[in-house]
Structure formats: C-alpha cells, structure tokens
N, C-alpha and C positions, 0 to 999 in steps of 0.2 A: 888023479890027477893031477894038481892044483895047474891054470891054468897060465897060459905065461904074462897073460894080461887079468887075472883074477880079479875078480873085486876093486878092477878100475872102471872109471867112468869114463864114457866116452862119448863127443858131439862130431857128426859128421856130416857136411853138408853137402847138395847133388848125391844123396846116395836111395835115390827111385829107382837109377837104376845105372849100366858101365860102372865107373872104378867105385863109385863112393857105393855101391852096391855091395861091391865085395869085398870094399873093405871094413862095410858093416859089418857083414858077413862073418869073417876071420876074426873079429875083434869080438864081437860074441861065442863065437865056438873054446877062444880061449881064454873067457872068462870074465869079460867086461858087460858091460854095462849101460845102453849104446841110445843113443836119441838118435836117431834119424831123422832130418831135417831136407827139408824141399820143397822147392813152388809147387811142384808134378806132387797133388794130394794124395790120387787114386795110385800112382807107380809107390809114391812114401809107404803108405799103409800098408801095401802089399810084403814091401820088402821086412816092418816091423813085425807086422803077425808069421810071417813065413821063422825067421824071428827067436818070437814067440814070448815067455813072460819077461824076460830079460832087457827087449827092448820097449821105446814109445815113438811114436813119428808126432811129429811138429811141423807146420806146413813154415815154413823161415821165405820171406825173400831176402838173398841174404845184402841187396843195396840198402835195405831199411832199417837203423839203425835201433829204432823198438822194434820191432820183432827181433833182434839180435838178444833186447836185454830182457824181452818175456820168453826168449826160448832160454837162458840163462836160469829165470828165474826157477819157471819147470824143471830146470834138470837138480838149481839145488831142491827147489822141494819134494820131487821125486828121489832123486837120490841123496842128497845132501851133501853133493862132492862133484868136483870138478876133476879127473887128470887128464884127460886125453881130449885132443882137437886138430881133427882132419879139413884143413879148409878143400874142398878138394870140387866144386861145384863152380864150373864155369861155363864160358860159350866162343864160340869160334868164325867169324865169317871170311868164303875170300875176298883177299882187296886188294890192291899195292896200298901204296903211300897217294898214288896219283888217280884212284880208285876210289878210297875210304873216304866217304861224308862222312860229317863233321856228328849227324845221330849216333850213324851206325859206332864213328870214335868212343864217344861215350859209353852207347850203353855195351858194349863191351870193355870196358877201361873198370865201369861201374861196377858190374858182375864179377868179371879178373881182380883188379884193383882195387876197388874200392870196399869190396864185398870180402877180401880177408881184412884188408885195415879193421873194421867193423868189427867183426869176430874173433880176432884178438886182442883192439884194445879192451871190448868187453866180455874175455872169457879170464884174461891176465889177473882182474883179482880174487877169483872167485876161483881159479887154481892156486893161488897165493895163501888163500885160506887153506885149502885143502892139502895143503904145504906141497906143493909143487905140480910140474906135469909135466908135458909132452904136447908141442904146438907137429903137425908135419901140413907143411903147406907145397899145392901143389900146383909146380909150376913149369916147363917146359923145354922141351932146349932148342928151343926158337927166341925165348931167353939168355942163350949161350952163344950162339954164331948170327940169329935176326935169318927170317927166310920173308923175304921180301912179300908171297903172294898173300901171307898175312898183316898185314903194316901193325892192325890197332890191337893183335893177340898177341904178339910179337912184344908192343912195348906193355902191352897189361899184365904181362911174365916179368917181362922184365922191371918192372916195382918191384913186383914179390921178389921177388930176387934177393932184393937188396934191403925191403921194407924187413923181409928172414933175417938177415943179417944184422940190424940195425935191433931187434925183438932180442935174438940170442944176445945180443953185445950189451943191451939193457936189461936181460932179466941177471945176467953173473952179476953186472955192477951190484942190480939192487937187490943179491944175493936171494930169489928167490924161488931157486930152485925149480926153476923149467926152462927144462930145453926147444931153442926152437929150431927146427929144418926144414929144408926144401929140397924137392922131388921133379928129376928133368926126365920126362918118359920121350921115346922117340914120335913110338905109337902105336897103340893102345886098341886094339879089337872092340869100342865101341861103334852105338849106333852115331851118335853126336858126330863120331869121327867119320865115318862113313858118307856120311849126308853130306859131308864136305866132300871128299876124296872124290867125289860122283856129281855134288851139285846137284842132287837133289830132297825132296824137302821130305821123303818120304826114302828110307833105307832096309828093305824086306833083310830075311835073317843068309838068304842065297846069298844077297850083296855084300853082307858083312860079310861073310866068308871068301869070297871070289875077292873081293879089295886086302884081306888079310893075307891073303896069299902072297898075294902081290907084290905087297909090300912088306912085306915080314914082322906084320904086328907081333904086339905080343899080346898075352891076356890080359882081363883084368884079376884075375888074382894073382900074378905075375905082379901087379904093382901094389896088391893087399901084404902082400906076401913081404916087401919094404916094410908099408905103411906099420904091420906089425909088429915086428921088428924097431922101430923108429920111436912105436910109443908105452914099448917093454922097456923092461930096464933091465934088459942085454946090454942098452945104446946107452947107455946111464953117461955115457964118456961120449958123446958124440954130440957138439952142440955147435950150430950155425954153423952146421956142412953140406957141401951142394952136390947128394946123393942124383949120374946120372943110371937111367935103367934105358937101356939101348943099343942091346948087342955089338959095342962099340963102332954102328953104326956112324958117329960122329965124332970120333976120333981124325979123318981127312975129310974134312966139308964139302961136300959135292956143292952143286948147281942143280938145282929141285933136291934138295934132299928132303 
C-alpha cells in the first residue's frame, strides 16, 4: 500500500526529540524521505538511525542562514527535491513583559521567529523547483490569546502566525503550488514543555507523566498526525489555515491557561 506522503522529501527542524521526532517518524512511516535536523547531534543522529535508509541527519542552527543553505543544498544533493518543510524547532522560557530581559527576548525570537523566516525563505525556491509543496509552521495557542507568563514566547509565535499567512498569500499569488499552514498546540507532553512547567533544568520521565496528567497534555504523536495530514495531498486545498490542537481548551480562555 502506498504511503500518504510516498516518495516526498521532508525537512523537519528540532527533530531530535519531542514533536519534531514524532513528525519525522510519522512522515517516514508514510513513505517520505526525511532530513532530520537539530542542534542536538547525538539525539538527531539517533532519530535518523531509528528511521533507517530513508532518513539522514544534518546539524542545524535555525538562526544561522548559512546552516540553512547547507541543509537545503544537502537535501537536493541527497534526494533531488524538497516537498515538505516542518518548522518545529523552538524554545520557551518563563517571563512576563517586566521580568524578561533583552537577551532572553532576542534569543527566543531568534529561534522561534527568525528560524521560521530563514527556513521558509531558503526552502521556497527549491520547493518551487520541485513543483510545489507544503510548509507547516509550529505556532502556539499563546499566539492566539496571549500568555502573560511567557511574553517573549508569545510574541515569537505571534510572528509565526502572521508570517505563515503572508507566505501562503505570496505563494498563491506567484502560482508556486506551495501551501503554508500553521499549527497551534495547547500543551504537548515533551521534555521542553515539562521542564518549563516545573521550572527545572531537567525533566525525568516520571515528571513528564505527572505534569501531563495534571494539565491534560496531548502526545507528540497527536501533533504528528496533523502534520502528516497537512504534508499530504489530502489537504491540498488547505492553505493559510490556523489549526488548533487543544481539545477545546482555548475556546473560552481562562487566566493561567
């Protein structure tokens, strides 16, 4: 049986763990060749190895345009095309508008906002050359409602939201056959999210399970299922959409959500 993204080529950022890892595995399972990218070389190589011959790992600092250009060139050299870009890499730190210092603001926006900009900017020409494709940008419900305790993160995801709509419009105007959609998780059971929730440097497996139960977090695979749909031709008419994945948690925003 042919997979849902059979023979397509995907780049996934932040794929060494959490949502990015789940995205890479889901895409590969459904027939895609996957370029696993991350700043974490050990973790990224392990994910690529677990997938097998249809995956390669490339180290990527998403804030570095030269890194992006190298990854795009390697993707073309290895697979000959690019059909899917999943901009998943992200960082989060606690801090209100008053508590957040400028260095932290710039760091978070560099990864979460600049990284998405650079990825899309450098991937679009190759996608167009390949005949089109699908860009999936990971945002957050924080971009829809604002969250006071993560001011810089909220701003960075707001930028992703607006940029995604701009990209979708541009690609349609230029008739590039490239779609761009954004995804808005509420809470996902990953080490990064639990680390912030517990205000700890490290999150053990039992910590993740405990926090997930208390906050009704979804699994990374729940996000991956939506990413897979958006990457496939099943969603060929979905473009510029903002898709929440929150189990109705944000229909009526609550303080401290």
